[in-house]
C-alpha positions as a Markdown table, in Angstrom:
| # | Residue | x | y | z |
|---|---|---|---|---|
| 1 | Met | -51.2 | -7.8 | 1.2 |
| 2 | Lys | -48.2 | -7.3 | -1.0 |
| 3 | Ile | -46.5 | -5.3 | 1.7 |
| 4 | Val | -47.1 | -8.2 | 4.2 |
| 5 | Leu | -45.6 | -10.7 | 1.8 |
| 6 | Leu | -42.6 | -8.5 | 1.1 |
| 7 | Leu | -42.0 | -8.1 | 4.9 |
| 8 | Leu | -42.4 | -11.9 | 5.4 |
| 9 | Leu | -39.9 | -12.6 | 2.6 |
| 10 | Phe | -37.5 | -10.0 | 4.0 |
| 11 | Thr | -37.7 | -11.6 | 7.5 |
| 12 | Val | -37.2 | -15.1 | 6.1 |
| 13 | Thr | -34.2 | -13.9 | 4.1 |
| 14 | Ile | -32.6 | -12.1 | 7.0 |
| 15 | Gly | -33.2 | -15.1 | 9.3 |
| 16 | Ser | -31.7 | -17.5 | 6.8 |
| 17 | Tyr | -28.7 | -15.3 | 6.3 |
| 18 | Ala | -28.2 | -14.9 | 10.1 |
| 19 | Ser | -28.4 | -18.7 | 10.5 |
| 20 | Tyr | -25.9 | -19.3 | 7.6 |
| 21 | Ser | -23.5 | -16.7 | 9.0 |
| 22 | Lys | -23.6 | -18.2 | 12.5 |
| 23 | Glu | -22.9 | -21.6 | 11.1 |
| 24 | Gln | -20.1 | -20.5 | 8.8 |
| 25 | Trp | -18.4 | -18.0 | 11.2 |
| 26 | Lys | -17.4 | -19.1 | 14.7 |
| 27 | Glu | -16.0 | -16.8 | 17.3 |
| 28 | Arg | -13.3 | -18.4 | 19.5 |
| 29 | Pro | -12.8 | -16.1 | 22.5 |
| 30 | Asp | -10.4 | -18.7 | 24.1 |
| 31 | Leu | -7.8 | -17.7 | 21.5 |
| 32 | Lys | -7.4 | -14.4 | 23.2 |
| 33 | Lys | -4.9 | -16.0 | 25.6 |
| 34 | Tyr | -2.3 | -16.1 | 22.9 |
| 35 | Phe | -2.6 | -12.3 | 22.3 |
| 36 | Lys | -2.7 | -11.7 | 26.1 |
| 37 | Glu | 0.5 | -13.8 | 26.6 |
| 38 | Ala | 2.2 | -11.7 | 24.0 |
| 39 | Gly | 0.9 | -8.4 | 25.5 |
| 40 | Val | -0.7 | -7.2 | 22.3 |
| 41 | Glu | -4.2 | -6.5 | 20.9 |
| 42 | Gly | -5.4 | -7.9 | 17.6 |
| 43 | Ser | -7.4 | -10.5 | 15.7 |
| 44 | Phe | -7.0 | -13.9 | 14.1 |
| 45 | Leu | -9.0 | -15.4 | 11.3 |
| 46 | Leu | -8.8 | -18.9 | 9.9 |
| 47 | Tyr | -10.6 | -20.3 | 6.8 |
| 48 | Asp | -11.1 | -24.1 | 6.4 |
| 49 | Leu | -11.3 | -24.7 | 2.7 |
| 50 | Lys | -12.8 | -28.2 | 2.9 |
| 51 | Gln | -15.5 | -27.2 | 5.4 |
| 52 | Asp | -16.0 | -23.7 | 3.9 |
| 53 | Lys | -16.0 | -22.3 | 7.4 |
| 54 | Tyr | -14.3 | -19.5 | 9.3 |
| 55 | Leu | -13.2 | -19.3 | 12.9 |
| 56 | Gly | -11.3 | -16.7 | 14.8 |
| 57 | Tyr | -10.8 | -14.3 | 17.6 |
| 58 | Asn | -12.1 | -10.7 | 17.5 |
| 59 | Leu | -14.1 | -11.3 | 14.4 |
| 60 | Lys | -15.3 | -7.7 | 14.2 |
| 61 | Arg | -11.8 | -6.6 | 13.7 |
| 62 | Thr | -11.3 | -9.0 | 10.8 |
| 63 | Lys | -13.8 | -7.1 | 8.8 |
| 64 | Ile | -12.0 | -3.7 | 9.3 |
| 65 | Gly | -9.7 | -2.5 | 6.5 |
| 66 | Phe | -6.1 | -1.8 | 7.4 |
| 67 | Ile | -3.1 | -0.8 | 5.3 |
| 68 | Pro | -1.6 | -4.0 | 3.9 |
| 69 | Ala | 2.0 | -2.9 | 4.4 |
| 70 | Ser | 4.4 | -5.6 | 3.2 |
| 71 | Thr | 1.7 | -8.2 | 2.7 |
| 72 | Tyr | 1.1 | -6.3 | -0.5 |
| 73 | Lys | 4.4 | -7.7 | -1.8 |
| 74 | Ile | 2.4 | -10.9 | -2.6 |
| 75 | Phe | 0.2 | -9.0 | -5.1 |
| 76 | Asn | 3.1 | -6.7 | -6.2 |
| 77 | Ser | 5.1 | -9.9 | -7.1 |
| 78 | Leu | 2.2 | -11.2 | -9.2 |
| 79 | Val | 1.8 | -8.0 | -11.2 |
| 80 | Ala | 5.5 | -7.6 | -11.7 |
| 81 | Leu | 5.9 | -11.1 | -13.1 |
| 82 | Glu | 2.7 | -10.9 | -15.2 |
| 83 | Thr | 3.7 | -7.6 | -16.8 |
| 84 | Gly | 7.3 | -8.7 | -17.4 |
| 85 | Val | 9.0 | -5.9 | -15.4 |
| 86 | Ile | 10.9 | -8.7 | -13.8 |
| 87 | Arg | 11.6 | -12.0 | -15.7 |
| 88 | Asp | 11.5 | -14.5 | -12.9 |
| 89 | Glu | 12.5 | -15.0 | -9.2 |
| 90 | Lys | 16.2 | -15.1 | -10.1 |
| 91 | Glu | 16.5 | -11.8 | -11.9 |
| 92 | Ile | 18.7 | -9.4 | -9.8 |
| 93 | Leu | 18.0 | -5.7 | -9.2 |
| 94 | Lys | 21.1 | -3.8 | -8.2 |
| 95 | Trp | 21.2 | -2.2 | -4.7 |
| 96 | Asp | 21.4 | 1.6 | -5.1 |
| 97 | Gly | 24.0 | 1.9 | -2.4 |
| 98 | Ile | 21.8 | 3.8 | 0.0 |
| 99 | Glu | 22.3 | 2.4 | 3.6 |
| 100 | Arg | 18.9 | 1.4 | 5.1 |
| 101 | Lys | 18.1 | 0.5 | 8.7 |
| 102 | Ile | 17.7 | -3.3 | 7.9 |
| 103 | Ser | 21.1 | -4.7 | 6.9 |
| 104 | Ser | 19.7 | -7.5 | 4.7 |
| 105 | Trp | 18.2 | -4.8 | 2.4 |
| 106 | Asn | 21.7 | -3.3 | 1.7 |
| 107 | Gln | 22.7 | -5.7 | -1.1 |
| 108 | Asp | 21.6 | -6.8 | -4.6 |
| 109 | Gln | 18.2 | -8.6 | -4.5 |
| 110 | Asp | 16.1 | -11.0 | -6.5 |
| 111 | Leu | 12.4 | -11.7 | -6.0 |
| 112 | Gln | 13.2 | -14.7 | -3.6 |
| 113 | Ser | 15.5 | -12.7 | -1.3 |
| 114 | Ala | 13.4 | -9.6 | -1.5 |
| 115 | Ile | 10.2 | -11.3 | -0.3 |
| 116 | Arg | 12.1 | -13.2 | 2.3 |
| 117 | Asn | 13.8 | -10.0 | 3.6 |
| 118 | Ser | 10.8 | -7.9 | 2.9 |
| 119 | Thr | 13.0 | -5.4 | 1.0 |
| 120 | Val | 11.0 | -2.2 | 0.6 |
| 121 | Trp | 13.2 | -0.5 | -2.0 |
| 122 | Phe | 13.1 | -3.6 | -4.3 |
| 123 | Tyr | 9.3 | -3.6 | -4.4 |
| 124 | Gln | 9.1 | 0.2 | -4.8 |
| 125 | Glu | 11.3 | -0.2 | -7.9 |
| 126 | Leu | 9.0 | -2.9 | -9.2 |
| 127 | Ala | 5.9 | -0.7 | -8.6 |
| 128 | Arg | 7.5 | 2.2 | -10.4 |
| 129 | Arg | 8.2 | 0.0 | -13.4 |
| 130 | Ile | 4.7 | -1.3 | -13.4 |
| 131 | Gly | 3.2 | 2.2 | -13.2 |
| 132 | Gln | -0.1 | 3.5 | -11.9 |
| 133 | Glu | -2.3 | 2.5 | -14.8 |
| 134 | Arg | -1.2 | -1.1 | -15.0 |
| 135 | Met | -1.2 | -1.5 | -11.2 |
| 136 | Gln | -4.7 | -0.1 | -11.0 |
| 137 | His | -5.8 | -2.4 | -13.8 |
| 138 | Tyr | -4.8 | -5.5 | -11.9 |
| 139 | Val | -6.0 | -4.3 | -8.5 |
| 140 | Asp | -9.4 | -3.7 | -10.1 |
| 141 | Leu | -9.3 | -7.0 | -11.9 |
| 142 | Ala | -8.5 | -9.0 | -8.8 |
| 143 | His | -10.8 | -6.9 | -6.5 |
| 144 | Tyr | -7.9 | -6.2 | -4.1 |
| 145 | Gly | -9.1 | -4.6 | -0.9 |
| 146 | Asn | -10.8 | -1.2 | -1.4 |
| 147 | Arg | -8.9 | -0.8 | -4.8 |
| 148 | Asn | -7.7 | 2.7 | -3.9 |
| 149 | Ile | -4.0 | 3.0 | -4.8 |
| 150 | Asn | -3.8 | 6.8 | -4.2 |
| 151 | Gly | -0.8 | 8.0 | -2.3 |
| 152 | Gly | 2.0 | 7.4 | -4.8 |
| 153 | Ile | 2.8 | 4.4 | -6.9 |
| 154 | Asp | 5.8 | 3.4 | -4.6 |
| 155 | Arg | 4.1 | 4.3 | -1.3 |
| 156 | Phe | 0.3 | 3.5 | -1.5 |
| 157 | Trp | 0.6 | 0.2 | 0.3 |
| 158 | Leu | 2.9 | 1.7 | 3.0 |
| 159 | Asp | 1.1 | 4.9 | 4.0 |
| 160 | Gly | -1.4 | 5.5 | 1.1 |
| 161 | Asp | -5.1 | 4.9 | 0.8 |
| 162 | Ile | -5.4 | 1.2 | 0.1 |
| 163 | Arg | -7.0 | -0.9 | 2.7 |
| 164 | Val | -7.6 | -4.6 | 3.1 |
| 165 | Thr | -9.5 | -6.7 | 5.7 |
| 166 | Ser | -8.4 | -10.0 | 7.1 |
| 167 | Glu | -11.2 | -11.6 | 5.2 |
| 168 | Glu | -10.0 | -10.0 | 2.0 |
| 169 | Gln | -6.4 | -11.2 | 2.7 |
| 170 | Ile | -7.7 | -14.7 | 3.0 |
| 171 | Asp | -9.8 | -14.4 | -0.1 |
| 172 | Leu | -6.7 | -13.4 | -2.1 |
| 173 | Leu | -4.8 | -16.4 | -0.8 |
| 174 | Val | -7.6 | -18.8 | -1.5 |
| 175 | Lys | -7.7 | -17.6 | -5.1 |
| 176 | Leu | -3.9 | -17.9 | -5.3 |
| 177 | His | -4.0 | -21.4 | -4.1 |
| 178 | Leu | -6.8 | -22.4 | -6.5 |
| 179 | Asn | -5.3 | -20.5 | -9.4 |
| 180 | Lys | -8.3 | -18.3 | -9.7 |
| 181 | Leu | -6.5 | -15.0 | -10.0 |
| 182 | Pro | -6.1 | -13.1 | -13.3 |
| 183 | Phe | -2.5 | -14.2 | -13.7 |
| 184 | Ser | -0.8 | -16.9 | -15.7 |
| 185 | Ala | -0.1 | -20.3 | -14.2 |
| 186 | Arg | 3.6 | -19.5 | -14.4 |
| 187 | Thr | 3.3 | -16.3 | -12.5 |
| 188 | Val | 1.2 | -18.0 | -9.8 |
| 189 | Asp | 3.6 | -20.9 | -9.4 |
| 190 | Ile | 6.6 | -18.6 | -9.0 |
| 191 | Val | 4.8 | -16.6 | -6.3 |
| 192 | Lys | 3.6 | -19.7 | -4.5 |
| 193 | Asn | 7.2 | -21.0 | -4.4 |
| 194 | Ile | 8.7 | -17.8 | -3.0 |
| 195 | Leu | 6.1 | -17.7 | -0.3 |
| 196 | Ile | 7.2 | -21.0 | 1.2 |
| 197 | Asn | 8.2 | -20.5 | 4.9 |
| 198 | Glu | 8.2 | -24.2 | 6.0 |
| 199 | Lys | 8.0 | -27.5 | 4.2 |
| 200 | Thr | 7.7 | -30.8 | 6.1 |
| 201 | Asp | 6.4 | -34.3 | 5.3 |
| 202 | Arg | 3.0 | -33.3 | 6.7 |
| 203 | Tyr | 2.5 | -29.7 | 5.5 |
| 204 | Thr | 3.7 | -26.7 | 3.5 |
| 205 | Leu | 3.3 | -23.3 | 5.0 |
| 206 | Arg | 3.3 | -20.2 | 2.8 |
| 207 | Ala | 3.1 | -16.8 | 4.4 |
| 208 | Lys | 4.1 | -13.1 | 4.4 |
| 209 | Thr | 4.5 | -10.6 | 7.2 |
| 210 | Gly | 3.6 | -6.9 | 7.1 |
| 211 | Trp | 4.2 | -3.9 | 9.4 |
| 212 | Ser | 2.8 | -0.5 | 8.7 |
| 213 | Gly | 5.6 | 1.2 | 10.7 |
| 214 | Val | 3.7 | 4.4 | 11.3 |
| 215 | Pro | 0.3 | 5.3 | 12.9 |
| 216 | Asp | -2.5 | 5.6 | 10.4 |
| 217 | Lys | -5.0 | 8.3 | 11.2 |
| 218 | Lys | -7.4 | 6.8 | 8.6 |
| 219 | Gln | -7.7 | 3.5 | 10.6 |
| 220 | Thr | -9.5 | 2.8 | 13.8 |
| 221 | Ser | -6.2 | 1.9 | 15.4 |
| 222 | Pro | -4.0 | 4.9 | 16.4 |
| 223 | Thr | -0.9 | 2.7 | 16.3 |
| 224 | Pro | 1.0 | 1.0 | 13.6 |
| 225 | Ile | -0.3 | -2.5 | 12.8 |
| 226 | Gly | 1.3 | -5.8 | 11.9 |
| 227 | Trp | 0.2 | -8.7 | 9.8 |
| 228 | Trp | 1.1 | -12.3 | 9.2 |
| 229 | Val | -1.0 | -13.9 | 6.4 |
| 230 | Gly | -0.7 | -17.2 | 4.7 |
| 231 | Tyr | -1.9 | -20.7 | 4.3 |
| 232 | Val | -1.1 | -24.3 | 5.3 |
| 233 | Glu | -1.4 | -27.1 | 2.8 |
| 234 | Arg | -1.9 | -30.5 | 4.1 |
| 235 | Lys | -2.7 | -33.7 | 2.1 |
| 236 | Asp | -6.4 | -33.6 | 3.3 |
| 237 | Asn | -7.1 | -29.9 | 3.5 |
| 238 | Thr | -5.8 | -26.3 | 3.2 |
| 239 | Tyr | -6.2 | -23.7 | 5.9 |
| 240 | Phe | -5.8 | -20.0 | 5.4 |
| 241 | Phe | -5.0 | -17.5 | 8.1 |
| 242 | Ala | -4.7 | -13.7 | 8.7 |
| 243 | Thr | -3.3 | -12.4 | 12.0 |
| 244 | Asn | -3.5 | -8.6 | 12.6 |
| 245 | Ile | -2.0 | -6.8 | 15.7 |
| 246 | Asp | -1.5 | -3.3 | 17.1 |
| 247 | Ile | 2.2 | -2.5 | 17.4 |
| 248 | Thr | 2.6 | -0.1 | 20.2 |
| 249 | Lys | 6.4 | -0.6 | 20.4 |
| 250 | Asp | 8.8 | -2.2 | 17.9 |
| 251 | Glu | 9.2 | -5.3 | 20.0 |
| 252 | Asp | 5.5 | -6.2 | 19.5 |
| 253 | Ala | 6.1 | -7.0 | 15.8 |
| 254 | Lys | 7.9 | -10.2 | 16.9 |
| 255 | Ala | 4.6 | -11.5 | 18.3 |
| 256 | Arg | 2.8 | -11.9 | 14.9 |
| 257 | Ile | 4.3 | -15.3 | 14.0 |
| 258 | Pro | 4.4 | -16.9 | 17.5 |
| 259 | Ile | 0.8 | -16.0 | 18.1 |
| 260 | Thr | -0.3 | -17.5 | 14.8 |
| 261 | Lys | 1.8 | -20.7 | 15.2 |
| 262 | Asn | 0.5 | -21.2 | 18.7 |
| 263 | Ile | -3.1 | -21.0 | 17.4 |
| 264 | Leu | -2.3 | -23.3 | 14.4 |
| 265 | Arg | -0.8 | -25.8 | 16.8 |
| 266 | Asp | -3.8 | -25.5 | 19.1 |
| 267 | Leu | -6.0 | -26.3 | 16.1 |
| 268 | Ala | -3.7 | -29.3 | 15.1 |
| 269 | Ile | -2.9 | -27.7 | 11.8 |
| 270 | Ile | 0.8 | -27.6 | 12.3 |
| 271 | Glu | 3.1 | -29.4 | 14.7 |
């Protein structure tokens, strides 16, 4: 009798969960057209804060962990400010004089310019100043991705062992928006400000790109991957997004933002 009751309870629980999941998560296969037009494979996930619902394309992929690449600069900025290794968004780090392939990197940088230009050397220096122990502390405290920062303190988000899913990218951004991360209000406000990509009378868009640059044998994708993650604040609601694509050739990286913006326009979230 007890076994029957347990089985019945298990069935009801699973049934309720499946129903809840189906209601909260909606697959939108029609959004594939934006990836097809760009000639890339990938996924898109959107979270509607007011409705507490997700929708997206290729939802199975949104639950797979990928290297965060430069999207980790969001979290790196938070930790750097909180630990005081950089005072604020205006403090300048001197360029080391080494010529790098992206010309905008070859100059002195502050936090604002470094996140805008996605300057790798700047964030590597911040990570070294933070150190392995403090970085691990905050990664654990904030439950960032798989929490594995092996691979070198200044490399782990580029080609190390840390992995993050689209769902986890959005979770971080929701907590950032709601000030529910283990960082001071000052730290959070600075990072929110440096993430602003667009600001209009109708909405504010905050976002960050990422590009792994090299194939990752530990991922399901044999090619480098690209990200664009962020959120759109409107007066009546806030929408969080994470776009992830395979980059089979360098030109594919340009597709991350147009794909996302086309979908956001389709959903009447931006103009």
